[in-house]
C-alpha positions as CSV (number, residue, x, y, z in Angstrom):
1,M,16.3,11.9,-10.9
2,T,14.2,10.1,-8.2
3,A,11.2,11.5,-6.4
4,A,13.2,11.5,-3.2
5,S,15.9,13.8,-4.7
6,N,13.2,16.1,-6.1
7,A,11.8,16.5,-2.6
8,V,15.3,17.2,-1.1
9,R,16.4,19.7,-3.8
10,S,13.1,21.6,-3.9
11,G,13.0,22.0,-0.1
12,T,9.2,21.6,-0.1
13,M,7.4,20.6,3.0
14,L,7.0,16.8,3.5
15,P,3.5,15.6,2.6
16,V,2.8,14.3,6.1
17,R,3.9,17.6,7.7
18,A,1.7,19.6,5.3
19,A,-1.3,17.3,6.2
20,R,-0.8,17.5,9.9
21,G,-0.3,21.3,9.7
22,A,-3.6,21.6,7.8
23,M,-5.4,19.4,10.3
24,W,-4.1,21.3,13.3
25,T,-4.9,24.6,11.7
26,F,-8.5,23.4,11.0
27,V,-8.8,22.2,14.6
28,I,-7.4,25.4,16.2
29,V,-9.5,27.7,14.0
30,N,-12.7,25.8,14.8
31,V,-11.9,25.6,18.6
32,V,-11.4,29.4,18.6
33,I,-14.7,30.0,16.8
34,V,-16.6,27.7,19.2
35,E,-14.9,29.5,22.2
36,A,-16.0,32.8,20.8
37,L,-19.6,31.5,20.2
38,F,-19.6,30.3,23.8
39,I,-18.6,33.6,25.2
40,S,-20.9,35.6,23.0
41,A,-24.0,33.5,23.7
42,G,-24.0,34.6,27.3
43,E,-24.2,32.6,30.6
44,G,-26.7,29.9,31.3
45,K,-29.4,29.8,33.9
46,N,-26.8,29.1,36.6
47,G,-23.0,28.5,36.7
48,V,-23.3,24.7,36.4
49,L,-25.5,25.0,33.3
50,T,-23.0,27.5,31.8
51,V,-20.2,24.9,32.2
52,A,-22.5,22.2,30.8
53,K,-23.1,24.3,27.7
54,F,-19.3,24.7,27.3
55,F,-18.9,20.9,27.3
56,G,-21.9,20.5,25.0
57,L,-20.4,22.8,22.3
58,H,-17.1,21.0,22.4
59,A,-18.8,17.6,22.2
60,A,-20.5,18.7,19.0
61,L,-17.2,19.8,17.6
62,L,-15.6,16.5,18.5
63,M,-18.4,14.6,16.7
64,L,-17.6,16.6,13.6
65,F,-13.9,15.8,13.9
66,Q,-14.8,12.2,14.2
67,L,-16.7,12.2,11.0
68,L,-13.8,13.8,9.1
69,L,-11.3,11.4,10.5
70,V,-13.2,8.4,9.1
71,A,-14.4,10.0,5.9
72,R,-11.3,8.6,4.0
73,L,-10.6,12.0,2.4
74,P,-8.0,11.1,-0.3
75,W,-5.8,14.1,0.4
76,L,-5.5,13.2,4.1
77,D,-5.3,9.4,3.6
78,R,-2.4,9.5,1.1
79,R,-0.4,11.8,3.4
80,I,-1.2,10.5,6.8
81,G,-2.6,7.0,6.3
82,M,-5.7,5.2,7.4
83,D,-4.0,3.4,10.2
84,R,-2.9,6.7,11.9
85,L,-6.3,8.4,11.2
86,T,-8.0,5.4,12.8
87,V,-5.8,5.7,15.9
88,W,-6.7,9.4,16.1
89,H,-10.4,8.5,15.6
90,R,-10.2,6.1,18.5
91,W,-8.7,8.5,21.0
92,T,-11.0,11.3,19.8
93,G,-13.8,8.9,20.4
94,F,-12.9,8.3,24.0
95,T,-12.4,12.0,24.5
96,L,-15.9,12.5,23.1
97,L,-17.3,9.9,25.4
98,W,-16.1,11.6,28.5
99,T,-17.0,15.1,27.2
100,I,-20.6,13.9,26.6
101,L,-20.8,12.2,30.0
102,T,-19.6,15.4,31.7
103,H,-22.0,17.5,29.7
104,A,-25.0,15.3,30.6
105,T,-24.1,15.1,34.2
106,L,-23.7,18.8,34.5
107,V,-27.1,19.4,32.8
108,V,-28.9,17.2,35.2
109,L,-27.0,18.7,38.2
110,G,-27.6,22.3,36.9
111,Y,-31.4,21.8,36.6
112,A,-31.5,19.9,39.9
113,T,-29.8,22.9,41.6
114,L,-32.1,25.3,39.8
115,D,-35.2,23.5,40.9
116,D,-33.9,22.5,44.3
117,T,-34.6,18.8,43.7
118,S,-32.7,15.5,43.4
119,M,-30.8,14.6,40.3
120,A,-32.8,11.4,39.9
121,K,-36.1,13.4,39.7
122,T,-34.5,15.9,37.4
123,F,-33.3,13.2,35.1
124,V,-36.8,11.7,34.8
125,A,-38.3,15.2,34.2
126,L,-35.7,16.0,31.5
127,S,-36.4,12.7,29.7
128,G,-39.9,14.1,29.0
129,V,-38.4,17.1,27.1
130,P,-37.9,16.2,23.4
131,A,-34.6,18.1,23.0
132,S,-33.2,16.5,26.2
133,L,-34.5,13.0,25.3
134,L,-32.7,13.2,22.0
135,G,-29.5,14.1,23.7
136,M,-29.9,11.3,26.2
137,L,-30.4,8.7,23.5
138,A,-27.3,10.0,21.6
139,A,-25.3,9.9,24.8
140,A,-26.5,6.3,25.6
141,I,-25.4,5.1,22.1
142,V,-22.0,6.7,22.5
143,V,-21.5,5.1,25.9
144,V,-22.4,1.7,24.6
145,I,-20.0,2.0,21.6
146,G,-17.3,3.3,23.9
147,V,-17.6,0.3,26.1
148,I,-17.4,-2.3,23.3
149,S,-14.5,-0.4,21.8
150,T,-12.3,-1.0,24.9
151,R,-9.5,-3.3,24.0
152,G,-10.7,-6.2,26.2
153,L,-14.2,-6.4,24.6
154,R,-13.1,-5.3,21.1
155,R,-10.7,-8.3,20.8
156,R,-13.5,-10.7,21.7
157,L,-15.8,-9.5,18.8
158,Q,-15.5,-10.4,15.2
159,Y,-14.7,-7.3,13.1
160,E,-18.1,-7.6,11.2
161,V,-20.0,-7.6,14.5
162,W,-18.0,-4.7,16.0
163,H,-18.4,-2.7,12.8
164,G,-22.1,-3.3,12.6
165,L,-22.6,-2.1,16.2
166,H,-20.2,0.8,15.5
167,L,-22.6,2.0,12.7
168,L,-25.0,3.0,15.5
169,L,-22.8,6.0,16.0
170,Y,-24.3,7.5,12.9
171,V,-27.7,7.3,14.6
172,A,-26.2,9.0,17.6
173,L,-24.8,11.8,15.3
174,G,-28.2,12.3,13.8
175,L,-29.9,12.5,17.2
176,A,-27.2,14.9,18.4
177,F,-27.7,17.1,15.4
178,V,-31.4,17.4,16.0
179,H,-30.7,17.9,19.7
180,Q,-28.4,20.8,18.8
181,L,-31.1,22.3,16.4
182,Q,-33.5,22.4,19.3
183,E,-31.1,24.0,21.6
184,T,-31.5,27.5,20.3
185,T,-29.0,29.1,22.6
186,T,-26.1,27.2,20.8
187,F,-27.3,26.9,17.3
188,T,-29.2,30.1,16.7
189,S,-27.6,32.5,19.1
190,S,-26.6,34.7,16.1
191,A,-26.7,34.6,12.4
192,F,-23.1,33.8,12.3
193,A,-23.5,30.9,14.8
194,T,-26.3,29.4,12.6
195,A,-24.3,29.7,9.4
196,Y,-21.2,28.3,11.1
197,W,-22.9,25.2,12.5
198,W,-24.8,24.5,9.3
199,I,-21.7,24.8,7.2
200,L,-19.6,22.6,9.5
201,W,-22.2,19.8,9.8
202,L,-22.9,19.8,6.0
203,F,-19.2,19.7,5.3
204,A,-18.6,16.8,7.7
205,F,-21.6,14.8,6.6
206,G,-20.9,15.6,3.0
207,S,-17.3,14.4,3.3
208,L,-18.4,11.2,5.0
209,L,-21.0,10.4,2.4
210,T,-18.6,11.2,-0.5
211,G,-15.7,9.3,0.8
212,R,-17.5,6.2,2.2
213,L,-20.4,5.8,-0.1
214,V,-20.5,8.0,-3.2
215,M,-16.9,7.6,-4.4
216,P,-16.7,3.8,-3.8
217,L,-20.1,3.2,-5.6
218,W,-19.0,5.5,-8.5
219,R,-15.6,3.8,-8.9
220,N,-17.1,0.3,-9.0
221,S,-19.7,1.4,-11.5
222,Y,-17.1,3.1,-13.7
223,H,-14.3,0.5,-13.5
224,R,-16.5,-2.7,-13.2
225,F,-13.8,-4.7,-11.4
226,T,-13.7,-8.4,-12.4
227,V,-11.7,-11.4,-11.2
228,A,-9.3,-12.3,-14.1
229,A,-7.3,-15.1,-12.5
230,V,-6.7,-16.9,-9.2
231,V,-3.2,-18.2,-8.8
232,P,-2.1,-20.3,-5.7
233,E,1.4,-19.2,-4.6
234,S,1.8,-21.9,-2.0
235,D,-0.4,-24.1,0.2
236,N,-1.7,-21.2,2.2
237,V,-1.1,-18.2,-0.1
238,V,-3.0,-17.1,-3.2
239,S,-2.9,-14.2,-5.6
240,V,-6.1,-12.8,-7.1
241,Y,-5.8,-10.8,-10.4
242,V,-8.5,-8.2,-10.9
243,T,-9.1,-6.3,-14.2
244,G,-11.6,-3.7,-15.2
245,R,-12.4,-0.7,-17.4
246,H,-10.3,2.5,-17.5
247,L,-7.9,1.3,-14.8
248,D,-5.3,3.8,-16.0
249,K,-7.6,6.5,-14.4
250,L,-7.6,4.7,-11.0
251,P,-5.4,6.9,-8.7
252,A,-3.5,3.9,-7.2
253,R,0.2,3.8,-6.2
254,A,2.5,1.0,-5.4
255,G,2.4,0.3,-1.6
256,Q,-1.3,1.2,-1.2
257,F,-4.1,-1.2,-0.2
258,C,-7.7,-1.7,-1.1
259,I,-10.7,-3.1,0.8
260,W,-11.8,-6.1,-1.2
261,R,-15.2,-7.8,-1.3
262,F,-16.2,-10.7,-3.5
263,P,-20.0,-10.7,-3.2
264,G,-20.5,-13.7,-5.5
265,H,-18.4,-15.8,-3.2
266,H,-18.8,-14.3,0.3
267,H,-21.5,-12.2,2.0
268,W,-21.3,-8.5,1.0
269,W,-20.4,-7.4,4.5
270,L,-17.2,-9.6,4.6
271,A,-14.3,-7.4,3.6
272,N,-10.6,-7.5,4.0
273,P,-7.8,-4.9,3.5
274,F,-5.2,-6.4,1.2
275,S,-2.2,-4.5,-0.2
276,L,-1.6,-4.4,-3.9
277,S,1.2,-6.9,-4.4
278,A,2.2,-5.5,-7.8
279,A,2.5,-1.9,-8.9
280,P,-0.7,-0.7,-10.7
281,D,0.0,-0.7,-14.4
282,G,-3.4,0.7,-15.7
283,R,-4.5,-2.8,-16.9
284,G,-5.0,-4.8,-13.7
285,L,-4.6,-5.1,-10.0
286,R,-3.2,-7.9,-7.9
287,L,-3.6,-8.8,-4.3
288,T,-1.7,-11.6,-2.6
289,A,-3.1,-13.0,0.7
290,K,-2.2,-15.6,3.3
291,A,-5.0,-17.8,4.7
292,A,-5.5,-16.1,8.1
293,G,-9.3,-16.3,8.4
294,S,-12.4,-17.6,6.7
295,T,-12.5,-14.8,4.1
296,S,-8.8,-14.9,3.1
297,A,-8.7,-18.7,3.2
298,G,-11.5,-18.9,0.7
299,L,-9.9,-16.6,-1.9
300,R,-8.5,-19.5,-3.9
301,N,-12.2,-20.5,-4.6
302,V,-13.3,-17.2,-6.0
303,P,-14.7,-17.8,-9.4
304,V,-12.8,-16.3,-12.4
305,G,-15.1,-13.9,-14.1
306,S,-17.0,-12.9,-11.0
307,R,-17.4,-9.3,-9.9
308,A,-15.2,-7.8,-7.3
309,Y,-16.1,-4.8,-5.2
310,V,-13.1,-2.6,-4.4
311,E,-12.8,0.3,-2.0
312,G,-9.8,2.5,-2.3
313,P,-6.9,2.7,-3.0
314,Y,-5.9,3.8,0.5
315,G,-2.7,4.3,2.5
316,A,0.3,6.5,2.8
317,F,2.8,3.7,2.4
318,T,4.1,5.0,-0.9
319,S,7.1,6.8,-2.4
320,L,5.2,10.1,-2.1
321,H,6.9,10.3,1.3
322,R,10.5,9.8,0.1
323,S,12.8,12.4,1.4
324,R,16.2,10.7,1.0
325,P,17.9,9.2,-2.0
326,G,18.4,5.8,-0.3
327,A,15.7,3.5,1.0
328,L,15.4,0.6,3.4
329,L,12.4,-1.6,2.9
330,I,11.6,-4.0,5.9
331,A,8.9,-6.6,5.5
332,G,7.7,-9.5,7.6
333,G,5.7,-12.5,6.3
334,V,2.9,-11.4,4.0
335,G,3.9,-7.8,4.7
336,I,6.2,-8.2,1.7
337,T,3.2,-7.6,-0.6
338,P,3.3,-3.7,-0.6
339,V,7.1,-3.8,-0.5
340,R,7.2,-6.0,-3.5
341,A,5.0,-3.5,-5.3
342,M,7.2,-0.6,-4.2
343,L,10.3,-2.4,-5.7
344,E,8.8,-1.6,-9.1
345,D,9.0,2.1,-8.2
346,Q,12.7,2.0,-7.4
347,T,14.6,3.8,-10.1
348,S,18.1,3.3,-8.6
349,G,20.0,0.6,-6.8
350,D,20.4,2.6,-3.6
351,F,17.9,0.4,-1.7
352,V,18.0,-2.5,0.7
353,V,15.3,-5.0,1.5
354,L,15.1,-6.9,4.8
355,Y,12.7,-9.8,4.5
356,R,11.8,-11.6,7.8
357,V,10.3,-15.1,7.7
358,R,10.6,-18.3,9.7
359,S,12.0,-20.2,6.8
360,E,12.7,-19.7,3.2
361,A,9.6,-21.8,2.4
362,D,7.5,-19.2,4.1
363,A,8.8,-16.3,2.0
364,V,5.8,-15.2,-0.1
365,L,6.7,-14.0,-3.6
366,L,10.4,-14.5,-2.9
367,D,11.4,-15.3,-6.5
368,E,9.7,-12.1,-7.7
369,V,11.4,-10.0,-5.0
370,R,14.8,-11.5,-5.9
371,Q,14.3,-10.7,-9.5
372,L,13.2,-7.1,-8.9
373,V,16.1,-6.5,-6.5
374,A,18.6,-8.0,-8.9
375,L,17.1,-6.1,-11.9
376,R,17.4,-2.7,-10.1
377,G,20.7,-3.4,-8.4
378,G,19.5,-3.4,-4.8
379,R,20.4,-5.6,-1.9
380,L,18.2,-8.3,-0.3
381,H,18.7,-9.9,3.1
382,L,16.5,-12.8,3.9
383,L,16.3,-13.1,7.7
384,T,15.1,-16.6,8.7
385,G,14.5,-18.5,11.9
386,R,12.4,-18.0,15.0
387,T,13.2,-15.0,17.2
388,G,14.1,-17.2,20.2
389,E,16.6,-19.2,18.1
390,N,18.7,-16.2,17.3
391,A,21.5,-15.1,19.6
392,V,20.7,-11.5,18.6
393,P,17.1,-10.6,17.6
394,P,17.0,-9.7,13.9
395,F,15.8,-6.2,14.5
396,D,18.1,-5.4,17.4
397,P,19.6,-1.9,16.8
398,A,23.1,-3.4,16.5
399,N,22.0,-5.9,13.9
400,L,20.1,-3.3,11.9
401,H,23.2,-1.1,11.9
402,R,25.4,-4.0,10.8
403,L,23.1,-4.9,7.9
404,V,22.6,-1.2,6.9
405,P,25.4,1.0,8.2
406,D,24.0,4.2,6.7
407,I,20.5,3.5,8.0
408,T,20.1,7.0,9.5
409,D,20.5,8.5,6.0
410,R,17.7,6.4,4.4
411,D,13.9,6.4,4.3
412,V,12.8,3.3,6.1
413,Y,9.5,1.5,5.2
414,V,8.2,-1.1,7.6
415,C,5.3,-3.5,7.0
416,G,4.6,-6.7,8.9
417,P,2.9,-8.3,11.9
418,P,2.3,-6.0,14.9
419,A,5.0,-7.5,17.1
420,M,7.6,-7.3,14.4
421,T,6.6,-3.7,13.4
422,T,6.9,-2.6,17.1
423,A,10.3,-4.2,17.4
424,V,11.6,-2.5,14.2
425,L,10.3,0.9,15.2
426,G,11.9,0.5,18.6
427,G,15.2,-0.3,17.0
428,L,15.0,2.6,14.7
429,R,14.3,5.0,17.6
430,Q,17.4,3.7,19.4
431,L,19.4,4.2,16.3
432,R,18.0,7.8,16.1
433,V,16.6,7.5,12.6
434,P,14.7,10.7,12.1
435,A,10.9,10.2,12.6
436,D,10.2,11.9,9.2
437,Q,12.2,9.1,7.5
438,V,10.2,6.2,9.1
439,H,7.1,5.0,7.3
440,A,5.1,2.1,8.8
441,E,1.8,0.6,8.0
442,R,0.0,-1.7,10.4
443,F,-2.5,-4.4,9.3
444,G,-6.2,-4.2,10.1
445,L,-9.2,-2.0,9.6
446,A,-10.1,-1.3,13.2
């Protein structure tokens, strides 16, 4: 019996629904608590400052949510996926930016009204107050990061540069925390308020440190990942085999990815997310990468025997989310790597693979995919040619339905370049494939 049929027969809630439900419950409960604290703490010195306090409390809550979204908590990551959590982090970040700007503006306006003076003079006067100065510095950092995170500027920066600047947000969080400590009306208005804020901040910071620092360091110390082999697959594609100790205890699943660093070959800050191109077997891991940048292009020169630093595994692109007996696996280019790994998880022949490439020569790991599909009794369609050369786009709804007539009764997994993924998801929506049956993973860390 497959994992999919188990899920269908038991009637249990799908993992992604359970995770989203838990997240919304967490958000709603904490918003209600913050609203209650706002009401119980009493009004400010005037109406404007009361509204400013309202925005300040919610800005603190948004900061805490931001930490949890990027903490890479395994339970959330395996059910929702880093790509979706990152999108939510991005939009929460812009909401936080405007909330902080509104809070800061109202504070200056409130004290200017209270003292019957200009906002400029009030701003200068407040900058001499330690608590206010800390809040101003935190707000300034958030504004700077918000500006460089807009799509126009973000695309012009290398990931390592953007990520380095983004780390300043942790400085802003520290400043905001101390700022909140000194604002006694919000942090110590009651014993419950003090306990609540301390528990929430410790939980958020603890989750972040555990997920982003403690767990990766512990896993690399425990498993001692080492490069076992480097195998060129073609002129611009290479597979790297990594071994280590006790890999049977690494909680990795076919379809997931890791963030890989090879400090003996590249600088430690150069990292890339590469999917596992073979199902974890407890003895080794394999990544297969196409030369798309300086880091991935240099993988064929990684010395055998050198240490590898591995973060993860991450991602929700796994059979955990199967809800139907049949599956459709759609891959484009090097996006075949997680799909190839997932083929080893297929226990029945009720699956179809659509592999989109410009030409058969560009099909990474094609021989392995063919062998696995044949061994498990599935079907493979190799879709070649440039999109403009085809009378009908390969992922047009009519073409998808022709290739897979029962597509609405299958789980659909999609992994490939952004344009292809967008086209496929659009086609699936037009075919009315239930959203719970569609599982997509987009490339990139940011």
